[in-house]
N, C-alpha and C positions, 0 to 999 in steps of 0.2 A: 696654550694647550686646551683642547676642547673637552666638552663634557664626555664625549665618547672615550677619550683617552682616560679620564678619571674612572669611567665605568670599567674599561678594560683593566685598569690598574687594580681596582677592588676585586675583580674576578680573579686576577692573577695572584693576588695576596691570599685569597681564599683557597685557591688551588694549592699554593705553597703550604698553607696551613694544613689542609687535608692530607697532602702528601707526607708531611712531617709526622702527622698522627699515625698514618699507615706504616711508615718506616720505623717509627719509634715502637710500634706494636710488636715488631720482630724481636725486641729485647724485653719489653715490659708488658706486653699484652696478655690475654688469657690463653697462653700457649698450651698446646697439647702435651701431656706427659708421655714419656716413653718414645719421643721422636726427637732426633738430634736437631736442635734449633738454636738460634742465637738467644739463649736464655741464661739467667743467673749472673750474679756478681756484677762485673763491670758493665756488661751489656745491658743488664736490667736497669742500672742507674742511668746510663747514657740514654737508654730508650725512654725512661720516665721524663727526663729533661726534654727530650725531643718531642714527646707527645704533648707536654704542656706548652712548649713553644708553639707547636702547631695549633693547639686549642685557642691560645691567645690570638694568634693570627686569624684563625677562622672566625672567632667571635667579632673581632674588630673589623674584619672584611665584610662580614654580614651587616654590621651596623652602618658601615660606610656605603655599602651597596644600597641599603634602604634609603639613606639620605639622598644619594645621587638620583635614584629612580623615582623619588616622590613627585607626584604630579605628572608623570609621563602618560602617554597614550595607553589606555588600559590593555588593549589586545596585544599591541607590540611589546609592551613591558612584560606581559605574561609570557610571551614567547621567549623574550630575553631571559626571564627568570628560569624557564625550563632548561634553556641551554646552559645557564649558570649552574643549575642543579646537577645536570649531567656531568659538567666539568668538576664540580666539587665532590661528587659521589665516586667518580671513576677510580681515584687512588685507593679507596677503601674496599673495592670489590675483591681484590686478591690478598688483602691483609689478613693476618690471623684474627680470631675473635677478639673484640675490644670491649672493655668495661663490664663484661659479664661472661660466665661460662654456660649460660642457659642453652646456647645452640647445641652443646654436646648432649644435653638432656633430650632435646628434640630428636637428634639423630638416634640416640639410644632407644627412645620410645618407638621411633619408626622401625628400627630393626626388630624390636620386640614384637610388634604387630606383624611384621613380615615373617617372623618365625612362629607365629601362632600363639603368642603369649598375651595374656590379658593385662593391659597397662593400667586398668582401673583397680586391679587387685594387687599387683606387684610393682616394685620399683626396679630400676635398672640393674640392681645387684644380681638379679636372677639371670640376666643376660650374659654377664661375664665378658671377658675379652677387652680389646683395646677401646672400643666405643664406651663401654660401661666405666672403664677406668678413668675417663675424663670427667665424669659427673662428680661434683662435690659430695663429700661424705654425708652431709646433711640431707641430700636428696636421694641417696642410694636406695633407700627402702621406701620411698614415697611414691604412691600411685600418681598417675598423670592427672593434672587438674584441667586439661584442655578438652575442648569439644571435638566431635567427630570430624568436622570440616578440616581442622588443622591436622588431626591424626591421619586423615586420608592423604594430605600433602606429605606429611612426614613419612608415611609408608611408601608412597611413590618414590620419594627421594632415596630412601633406604633400599628399596627394591632395585632401583636403577644403578645405584652406586655401591651396593653391598657394604663392605667395610672400608671403603676408601674415605678415610676420615676427612682429609683436607678438601677433597672434591665435594664431600657432603656439606662442609661449611660453606663453600662457595655457592653450592646449589641452594642452600637455605638463605643465603644472602640475596640471591636472585629472586627468591620468593618474596623476601622483604622489599626488594626494589619494585616488584610488581604491585605490591600494596601501596608503595610510595607513588607509583604512576597513577593508580586509581585516585589517590589523594590529590595529586597535582591536577588531574582533570576535573575533579568534583568541587574543589574549593572555590574556583572562580564562579561557578554556577550558584553556589550558596551565597557568595558575596554579592552578586548582582541582585539577588532577590531582596536584599535589605539596603541597597544603596552604598555598600562598602566597595571601595575600589578593588577590583579583582587582583591587581598586581600587589597591593598592600597585604591582602589576605594571603596570597601565595608567599610573600616574603616572610610573614609571621608563622604560617602554619606548615609550610613545606620546605622552604630554604633555611629554616631555623637550624642552627648547629646541634641543638638537642635532638632534633629529628635525625640528622645525619649520623651522629656518632652512636646513637643507641639503636635506632631502627635499622640502619644500614651497617654500621660498624659492629654492633652487637648482634645483628641478624635476628632481632626479636620478632616473635609472631604477632606482637602488638601492631606491627606495620600492616599485616594482612587484615587484622581486626579493624584498625582505624580506617584503612583504605576502603573496605567494604561498607563500614558505617557511613563514611562520607559519601560514597556512591549511592547508598540507599537514601540518605537525606536529600541528595541532589535529584534523585528520581522523584521523590515526594514533591519537591519544589516544582518539578516539571510536570506535575499532575499525573504521575504514574504510581499510585499507591500500592498496587499489587507487586510490581517490580521492586518498589522500595521495601516492602515487607520482606520479600524473599532475600534481598541483599542484606538486610539487617539481621535476619535470622541466620544467614551464613556467617555474618560477623560475630553474632552471639555464640555460634557453635565453634568459634575459635576461642573467644573468651566471653564469659557471660555478661559483663557490664554493658556490652553493646546492645543487649536486649532492651535497655531503657530507651533506645532510639525508637522503639515501636510506639511509645507514647507520643513522640513527636510526629510520627507518620499519621497516627490516628487524629491528632489535633489538626494537622494540615488538611486531612481528608474531611474532617467535620466542617471546616470553614467553607467547603465547596459543595456540601450536600444541601439540598432543598427539602422542604417538608418538615414533618415532626420527628422528634427524637434523633437529631443528627449525630450527637455524640455516641449514644448506645449503638446505632447502626454502624458507624465507622469503627468503633472499638470492637464490635462483634466480628466484623469482616476481617480486621487485622488479626484478632486472636485466632479465628478459624483458619486463616491462611498460614499464620505462623505455626500453629499446632500441626497442620497437615505437612508443612515443609519440614518441621523438626522430625516427625515420624519417618518421613520418606528418606531424609538425609541420614538419619541414624540407622535405618534399615540397610541402606546402600553401603554405609561404612562398615557395618557388621561389628561395631565395637560395643554395642549395647548402651544402656543408660547409666553406666557407672560414673560418668562425669558429674551427675547430679549429686552423688554422695561425696565427690571429691572436691567440691567447690571451696572447702576451707583449707585446701592443701597449702597455700602460701603462709598460713599461720605457723610461726615457729618462734622459739625464744630469741633468735637472732634478728628478727624483723624490727625495723624502726618505723614508728608512726606515732602520732599523738596518743592514741588509745593504748598501744602496746607499751610505750614508754611510761605512761601513767600506771598501767597495770604492773609493770616491773617495779616501779618505785613504791607502789602500795604494797606489793608482795614482799619487798625488802623490809618494810616496816613490820610485816607479819611473818617474818622468816621462821619463827619457832612454831607456827601453826600451819600445817600442811593444808588443812581444810580451808583455812582463811586465805591462803595464797591462791588456791584454785578459785575460790569465790570472788576474790578481788579482781583477778585477771578476767574472769567471765563477766563480771559486772561492768568493767570498763569497755569490754567489747560490745556489750549490749547498749551501753551508753553511746558508743559510736554509731550503732545502728539507729538509735533513737534520734541522735543529732542529724543524721542523714535524712531520716523521715521528716524531721522538722523543716529542714532546708527544702525538701521536695514539696512539703505542704505550702511553704511560702511561695515557691515558684509556681505552684498550681494556682494559688490565689492571685498572683500577678501575671498569669500567663498571657492575658490580652495585651499587657504592656511590654512584656519581655519578648514574646514570640516563642514558638516551639523549639527552634534550634538553639537560641540563646539560653533558654531555660534548661534544655538538655545539657548544655555545657556546664552550667552552674551545678546541676545535680551530679554530673560525673566528677567534677572537682570535689564535691562533698563526699562522694563515695571513696575517693582516694584519700582525702584529708582525714576522714574519720574512720577509715578502714583499719583492719588489724595489720596490714602490711603496706609499705609504700616503697617504690623505687622511682628514680627520676623520670624514667620513660612512662610510668603510669600517668603522670601529669598530662601527657599528650592526649589521653582519652578526652579530657575536657577542653584542652587547649584548642584542638582542631575546630569544634563548632564555635567556640568563643572567638577565635581568630578570624573565622570566616564571616561572622555577622556582627561582631561588636562594633558599634558606631562611635563610641566615645574614645577619643585619643588617649585619655588618661588610663582607661582600662587596657588598651592595647600596649601602652607604655609599661604598665605594671606586669603584664604577661611577658613582655620582652625581657624585662629585668629579672623576673623569676626564672625564665629559661636560661638566661646568661649565667645566673648563679648556679643552677642545677648542672650545667655543663661541666663544672669544675669539681663537683663533690665526690665523684666516684673515680677511683684509680683505674688505670687501663687493664689491670689483671682482675678487677672485680673484687679484690679482697680489702680488708680493713687497712687503714694507713697507720704508720708509726712516725715518730718524730723525723727520722732521716728522710723518709719518702715525702713527707710534707715539705721539708726544706728544699728537696730536689724539684718538687712540683712548682713551688714558688719561684725558684731560680729559673726554671723553664718559662714560666709565665712572664717574668720580668724580661727575659731575653726576647720573647715574642712581642711584648709591648714596645721595647726599644726598637726592634726591627720595623714594626709598623709605623712608629713615629718617624723613623728615617725615611720610609717610603712616602709618607704624607708630606714631609718637608720637601722632598724632591718634586712631588706632584702638585701639592696644594696651592703654591703661589700663582699657578697659571690656570686654576680651575675655579668655578664658582663656589661660593661658600654658603650652601643652604642652611636653614635654621635647624638646630638639633631637636627634631621632633620625630615621633614615631609615626610611620605612614598609617593613614586611617581612612576616614570617610572622604568621598569626593567633595571638593570645595570649588567654588567658582573662582575663575582667574581672569 
């Protein structure tokens, strides 16, 4: 049996895994309320087992695919990866929302804007109706934290589809896929700029199951943000700093952390300027371009600058992150002192900001060795790790630049292991787990592992056995 057959087998296993995740979502996903669906009781339990069987298959197929394609011709392997991406994404397009209910908030905010409401002053509760009913209670009275670029998209979707909830979910998922397409086209450009094999970067940054289940399955606007950010960095690598600045501003006006990419653009531009004061000149041009673009886009959107004051919206008692956990733990010790509780939580948040600034300072000091894109990835990881809120898909902010340019195989291996672990930590309905659902998830994962081993037993004897390593930098052969 040829290597091509092994490649086809890995792609087929991944497709089966993605299909099981989508089908399982009909019972255990983030289903809309008030619509007759296969939800509750027996269907939810069976759906949860089905989803985790699919996740195990998808993860193992991803790893197998990476092993088989390691060392392939770069351009041909990238094209193969894109075809594989389309195959694995397809089953999720028509699935219900998975692993999060955020897409319902996007649709509600789009309807609010379409109805003339100010999403930076009011939460979805003022909208009422079926769309608002889908938004979790914790966000019902919360203003939008998103920038005007994303709100334009949400308004267009809401205006076209009105209150057709399920079509709205699919439309938002197509928006996420457009961001994924930008990412798939940009990552190889970034990889070539540092000598990383483009196919390996695509495997880690684009074909990654964490990307598929959260950016596509969850229809998160992080897909648009990360896609625009990657496109901006690719434009900077191609010596188009103005285009790069505009793309990164658009990404930042989806979610603000992308604005850190402007430092990378300025750094790359500085390296190509001649004469005196290259850094101030490059930084000044980037700031002026970014400022003008922000004003223009905000004016066109008509949403105002309320997003500036809403940047702390993700902070809530339910968020889990290092600083939030330490804040709650300290607050528990001071439970009898209301002032002390508030001070403790605030101090830990500021400690997180300080830790992020320290990391940024170290990256700045080592910028010549690290490079702008790698340094940006490290800082974005720090923003997530030390921020007041963290979700598995937030990790993708820093993963993408790191996966594109990280030359060391150990770094790439750690990133792959981290992503594999994060794939499994959120239940398909987006809510907290209990003992029964954990057991069902473990059962599903074990079924998936057993099914994968059976496939490997049937295929492996006749196929080459490459070394278990993470695809990385080009090596001589």
